[in-house]
PLY file of the C-alpha trace (Angstrom):
ply
format ascii 1.0
element vertex 109
property float x
property float y
property float z
element edge 108
property int vertex1
property int vertex2
end_header
-2.55 -7.15 -11.22
0.91 -8.59 -10.75
2.18 -6.33 -7.99
1.10 -3.86 -5.33
2.56 -1.00 -7.38
0.51 -2.03 -10.41
-2.63 -1.94 -8.25
-1.70 1.49 -6.85
-1.09 2.80 -10.38
-4.47 1.50 -11.50
-6.24 3.02 -8.55
-4.64 6.45 -9.08
-5.09 6.64 -12.85
-6.95 9.89 -13.47
-8.89 8.62 -16.47
-9.26 5.11 -15.00
-12.21 3.09 -13.84
-11.51 3.22 -10.09
-10.50 6.79 -9.20
-13.75 8.53 -10.28
-15.76 6.25 -7.95
-13.26 6.75 -5.13
-13.31 10.53 -5.60
-17.11 10.47 -5.46
-17.06 8.40 -2.22
-14.57 10.86 -0.72
-16.47 13.94 -1.84
-19.96 12.72 -0.93
-19.20 10.87 2.33
-15.71 10.36 3.67
-14.63 14.02 3.65
-17.87 15.10 5.28
-17.66 12.36 7.93
-14.08 13.41 8.68
-15.04 17.10 9.01
-17.94 16.25 11.28
-15.67 14.18 13.46
-13.17 17.02 13.72
-15.90 19.44 14.68
-17.16 17.29 17.51
-13.78 15.90 18.53
-15.01 12.38 18.03
-13.12 9.58 16.30
-14.49 8.98 12.76
-15.78 5.55 12.03
-13.13 4.05 9.75
-14.80 1.37 7.61
-17.45 -1.27 7.12
-16.71 -4.93 6.75
-16.68 -5.92 3.11
-19.21 -8.77 3.74
-21.55 -6.22 5.40
-21.24 -3.82 2.44
-21.82 -6.67 -0.01
-24.91 -7.85 1.83
-26.26 -4.26 1.96
-25.60 -3.95 -1.80
-27.41 -7.18 -2.61
-30.38 -6.22 -0.44
-30.65 -2.87 -2.22
-30.58 -4.58 -5.60
-32.52 -7.78 -5.10
-36.16 -8.35 -6.11
-35.72 -5.76 -8.81
-35.42 -2.77 -6.39
-32.25 -1.60 -8.10
-31.36 1.02 -5.53
-27.94 1.65 -7.10
-28.40 0.38 -10.69
-30.58 3.16 -12.06
-29.17 5.89 -9.93
-26.39 6.91 -12.38
-25.36 9.50 -13.28
-26.71 11.54 -10.35
-28.33 9.46 -7.56
-30.29 11.19 -4.80
-28.06 10.52 -1.80
-29.94 12.76 0.62
-31.18 9.86 2.74
-28.15 7.60 2.39
-26.17 6.36 5.35
-22.41 5.62 5.24
-22.95 2.08 4.20
-25.05 3.21 1.23
-22.09 5.24 -0.01
-19.76 2.26 0.34
-22.25 -0.08 -1.37
-22.70 2.33 -4.24
-18.93 2.68 -4.60
-18.51 -1.13 -4.69
-21.35 -1.43 -7.21
-19.99 1.39 -9.41
-16.34 0.19 -9.51
-17.38 -3.39 -10.23
-19.90 -2.38 -12.90
-17.49 -0.03 -14.63
-14.62 -2.54 -14.59
-16.85 -5.37 -15.86
-18.52 -3.52 -18.68
-15.74 -1.30 -19.99
-13.31 -3.04 -22.34
-10.42 -1.53 -20.35
-11.79 -2.78 -17.08
-9.88 -5.29 -15.02
-12.91 -7.64 -14.91
-13.95 -7.27 -18.56
-14.50 -10.66 -20.12
-13.72 -12.51 -16.90
-17.21 -13.39 -15.66
0 1
1 2
2 3
3 4
4 5
5 6
6 7
7 8
8 9
9 10
10 11
11 12
12 13
13 14
14 15
15 16
16 17
17 18
18 19
19 20
20 21
21 22
22 23
23 24
24 25
25 26
26 27
27 28
28 29
29 30
30 31
31 32
32 33
33 34
34 35
35 36
36 37
37 38
38 39
39 40
40 41
41 42
42 43
43 44
44 45
45 46
46 47
47 48
48 49
49 50
50 51
51 52
52 53
53 54
54 55
55 56
56 57
57 58
58 59
59 60
60 61
61 62
62 63
63 64
64 65
65 66
66 67
67 68
68 69
69 70
70 71
71 72
72 73
73 74
74 75
75 76
76 77
77 78
78 79
79 80
80 81
81 82
82 83
83 84
84 85
85 86
86 87
87 88
88 89
89 90
90 91
91 92
92 93
93 94
94 95
95 96
96 97
97 98
98 99
99 100
100 101
101 102
102 103
103 104
104 105
105 106
106 107
107 108
């Protein structure tokens, strides 16, 4: 990416490799968390630190547990916490953009 606008365009591309994962994160976690906060009048927790999400992702995948790897296309998210949703989003976007020939990380590992 050479500019902020190029990044925004990539993120918003309907048939791209970022937006489906983002839409899933919004649908399955962020929108529900926002609605719950509105209902209770509480302030919604905004985000997790990237290093925390990355550590959580690694712990879910290490030693062959593959918490997120085999969960496509329809993982059981019934017991997931917020950080699970963020870790899955990070895993999904990275995987899609590394393996797809149109991905921004394809051939760069």
